[in-house]
C-alpha positions in Angstrom: 75.6 -39.1 88.1 77.9 -42.0 89.6 81.1 -42.1 91.6 83.1 -44.1 93.5 82.1 -44.9 97.4 82.5 -47.6 100.2 79.9 -50.0 100.4 79.4 -48.2 104.0 78.8 -44.8 102.1 76.7 -46.6 100.0 74.4 -48.0 102.5 73.3 -44.7 104.1 73.4 -42.7 100.9 71.6 -44.8 98.7 68.9 -46.1 101.4 68.2 -42.5 102.4 68.5 -41.3 99.0 65.8 -43.9 97.4 63.2 -43.0 100.1 63.7 -39.5 99.1 63.3 -40.7 95.0 60.3 -42.3 96.1 58.7 -39.4 97.2 59.9 -37.5 94.3 58.8 -39.5 91.9 55.1 -39.4 93.5 55.1 -35.7 93.6 56.2 -35.2 90.0 54.0 -38.2 88.9 50.8 -36.4 90.7 51.7 -32.6 89.4 52.7 -33.8 86.3 49.5 -33.0 84.4 46.9 -30.8 86.3 44.4 -32.9 84.3 44.8 -35.7 85.9 45.9 -34.5 89.3 43.0 -35.4 91.2 43.1 -39.3 89.9 46.7 -39.8 90.7 46.5 -38.2 94.1 43.9 -41.1 94.5 46.3 -43.3 93.2 48.8 -42.5 96.3 45.9 -42.5 98.8 45.2 -45.9 97.9 48.9 -46.9 97.7 48.8 -45.8 101.3 46.0 -47.2 101.9 47.5 -50.9 101.0 50.5 -50.2 102.7 48.7 -49.4 106.1 46.1 -52.5 106.0 49.3 -54.8 105.2 50.9 -53.0 108.3 47.8 -53.3 110.2 47.4 -56.7 109.7 50.7 -57.6 110.8 50.7 -59.8 113.9 53.1 -58.6 116.0 52.1 -55.4 116.6 52.0 -55.0 120.1 49.3 -52.4 120.9 46.7 -52.2 118.2 44.4 -50.0 120.0 47.0 -47.1 120.1 46.9 -47.2 116.0 43.9 -46.0 113.9 42.0 -49.5 112.4 42.4 -50.1 109.1 39.4 -51.3 106.7 39.5 -54.6 105.3 38.7 -53.4 101.8 41.7 -51.8 101.5 43.3 -54.8 100.4 41.3 -55.1 97.0 42.2 -51.5 96.3 44.2 -51.5 92.9 48.2 -51.7 93.1 49.6 -48.6 92.5 52.1 -48.0 89.5 55.3 -49.0 89.9 58.2 -46.3 89.8 59.2 -47.0 86.3 55.3 -46.6 85.1 55.1 -43.5 86.8 58.0 -42.0 85.6 57.4 -43.3 81.9 54.0 -41.1 82.3 55.6 -37.6 84.0 57.7 -35.0 81.9 60.1 -32.6 82.8 59.7 -28.5 82.2 61.1 -29.3 78.4 58.7 -32.0 77.9 61.0 -34.8 78.1 59.9 -38.1 79.6 61.2 -38.8 83.0 61.9 -42.4 82.5 66.3 -42.0 82.4 65.9 -41.4 86.2 64.7 -45.1 86.9 68.2 -46.2 87.0 69.1 -44.0 89.9 66.3 -45.6 91.3 67.5 -49.2 90.6 71.0 -48.4 91.7 69.7 -47.6 95.2 67.1 -50.0 95.5 69.9 -52.8 94.8 72.0 -51.4 97.5 69.1 -51.1 99.9 67.5 -54.4 99.3 70.5 -56.3 98.0 72.1 -55.2 101.2 75.2 -55.0 99.0 78.4 -55.3 101.5 81.9 -55.1 100.9 81.8 -59.2 102.5 78.8 -60.3 100.3 80.6 -59.1 96.9 83.9 -60.8 98.2 81.7 -64.1 99.0 79.8 -64.1 95.5 82.5 -62.9 93.4 85.4 -64.2 95.3 87.3 -60.8 95.4 86.5 -57.3 96.1 84.3 -55.8 93.6 83.4 -52.0 93.0 80.1 -51.0 92.7 78.6 -47.9 91.6 77.7 -45.0 93.7 75.5 -42.5 92.9 76.3 -38.9 92.8 73.3 -37.5 95.2 74.3 -34.1 95.7 73.6 -33.7 91.9 70.6 -35.4 91.8 69.6 -33.9 94.9 70.0 -30.4 93.2 67.8 -31.6 90.0 65.0 -32.7 92.6 65.0 -29.6 94.2 65.3 -27.7 90.7 62.0 -29.7 89.9 60.0 -28.7 93.3 61.0 -25.1 92.0 59.2 -25.7 88.6 55.8 -27.5 90.2 55.7 -24.7 92.9 56.2 -21.8 90.1 53.3 -23.8 88.4 51.1 -24.1 91.1 51.6 -20.5 91.7 51.2 -19.5 88.3 47.7 -21.2 88.3 46.4 -19.3 91.4 46.6 -22.6 93.6 49.4 -21.6 95.9 
């Protein structure tokens, strides 16, 4: 799932890919077990409330009057599971745990937060460095397949 790519390519593909991965990981976590679906969706709602509350409390927002007001109690909601914990609980259609996908997320996260530009690699290591790039075409094919599995399960259960 890795390939060679320039830092500029990674800064686009990994940042965008990380956003798609996070949404996908939440969906597979929520829809993994129909008996836990409502509770897991509630976790996602609470995660949204916490993030919206942090956003709302940002002092530099120029026009809060145009936004929905955050409830101060949202700050006390439980923190959502981290990606690795969600993946450790979810399985694919063959029953395999999805923890192996965490590596993909970490590579994309490092490029996103580490801002791994060629100049920084040069400054830190004293030479140009090669850093792995994710093959998102392959990954997105797997994601699309899993979405189809979820849709088929919902269809078979009469939920859509």
